[in-house]
C-alpha positions as CSV (number, residue, x, y, z in Angstrom):
1,M,0.1,-6.4,-5.4
2,S,2.0,-3.6,-3.5
3,K,1.9,0.0,-4.6
4,V,4.5,2.7,-4.4
5,H,3.8,6.4,-4.0
6,V,6.5,7.5,-6.6
7,K,6.7,6.9,-10.3
8,T,9.6,6.9,-12.8
9,G,10.5,10.5,-13.6
10,D,9.4,12.1,-10.3
11,T,11.8,14.4,-8.5
12,V,12.3,13.2,-4.9
13,V,14.2,14.2,-1.8
14,V,15.9,11.6,0.5
15,L,14.5,11.6,4.0
16,S,17.1,9.4,5.8
17,G,20.5,7.7,5.4
18,K,23.9,8.8,4.1
19,D,22.3,10.9,1.3
20,K,19.7,12.7,3.5
21,G,18.4,16.0,2.0
22,K,19.7,15.3,-1.5
23,K,17.3,15.6,-4.5
24,G,17.2,13.4,-7.6
25,K,15.1,12.0,-10.4
26,V,13.6,8.5,-10.1
27,L,15.1,6.2,-12.7
28,A,13.3,3.0,-11.8
29,V,10.6,1.7,-9.5
30,S,10.2,-1.9,-8.2
31,P,6.8,-2.1,-6.6
32,K,7.2,-5.8,-5.8
33,E,10.3,-5.1,-3.5
34,G,9.1,-1.6,-2.6
35,K,12.3,0.0,-3.8
36,V,13.4,2.8,-6.1
37,I,16.6,3.8,-7.9
38,V,17.3,7.6,-7.8
39,E,19.8,9.4,-10.0
40,K,23.1,10.1,-8.3
41,I,21.9,8.8,-5.0
42,N,23.1,5.8,-3.0
43,M,26.1,5.3,-5.3
44,V,27.7,1.8,-4.9
45,S,30.9,0.3,-6.3
46,K,30.2,-2.5,-8.8
47,H,32.9,-4.9,-10.1
48,V,32.4,-5.5,-13.8
49,K,33.9,-8.3,-15.9
50,P,34.9,-7.5,-19.5
51,R,32.2,-9.1,-21.7
52,R,33.9,-8.8,-25.1
53,M,37.5,-9.1,-26.3
54,G,39.3,-5.8,-25.7
55,E,36.5,-4.3,-23.5
56,P,37.9,-3.2,-20.1
57,G,36.6,-4.5,-16.8
58,G,37.0,-2.8,-13.4
59,I,35.2,-1.1,-10.7
60,I,32.4,1.3,-11.7
61,Q,30.0,3.5,-9.7
62,A,26.3,2.8,-10.1
63,E,23.1,3.8,-8.3
64,G,21.8,1.3,-5.8
65,A,18.2,0.6,-4.9
66,M,16.7,2.1,-1.8
67,Y,13.4,1.7,0.0
68,A,10.6,3.9,-1.4
69,S,9.7,4.9,2.2
70,K,13.0,6.8,2.5
71,V,12.0,9.2,-0.3
72,Q,9.3,11.9,-0.7
73,I,8.1,13.7,-3.8
74,V,9.1,17.3,-4.4
75,C,6.2,19.5,-5.7
76,P,7.1,21.3,-8.9
77,R,5.1,24.5,-7.8
78,C,5.9,25.0,-4.1
79,K,9.4,23.2,-4.4
80,E,8.8,21.4,-1.1
81,A,8.8,17.7,-0.1
82,T,5.2,16.7,0.2
83,R,2.8,13.7,0.5
84,V,0.8,12.6,-2.4
85,G,-3.0,13.0,-2.5
86,H,-5.4,11.7,-5.1
87,K,-8.2,13.7,-6.7
88,I,-10.9,12.6,-9.1
89,Y,-11.6,15.2,-11.7
90,E,-15.0,16.1,-13.4
91,D,-14.2,14.0,-16.5
92,G,-13.7,10.9,-14.3
93,T,-9.9,10.7,-14.5
94,K,-7.9,10.3,-11.3
95,G,-4.7,12.3,-10.7
96,R,-2.0,12.8,-8.1
97,V,-1.9,16.2,-6.2
98,C,0.4,17.9,-3.7
99,K,-1.0,17.8,-0.2
100,K,0.4,21.3,0.6
101,C,-0.6,23.4,-2.4
102,G,-3.1,21.2,-4.4
103,E,-1.0,21.4,-7.6
104,A,-1.2,18.3,-9.9
105,L,1.8,16.1,-9.9
């Protein structure tokens, strides 16, 4: 089982590629493939057939999947791209923390 450092709903910044430097929210994560889909990032043209009578077909813009290694989480407190650390709290629960400022993610 492969793990990914981001979760659905995280705000991330793109590290490389045509959308380098852009920020967006993670819409979906596929740990098996090691890929993520980020809102308004890596837009691709998709040809859609009309499914029902009277429904139009055509070319639509949709978010494409990208490798999770190309994105990094943005800390909500220090507003910087950061690595994810893990911390075990007193009550025994485990949480993700910012490596730069220590804020819980």
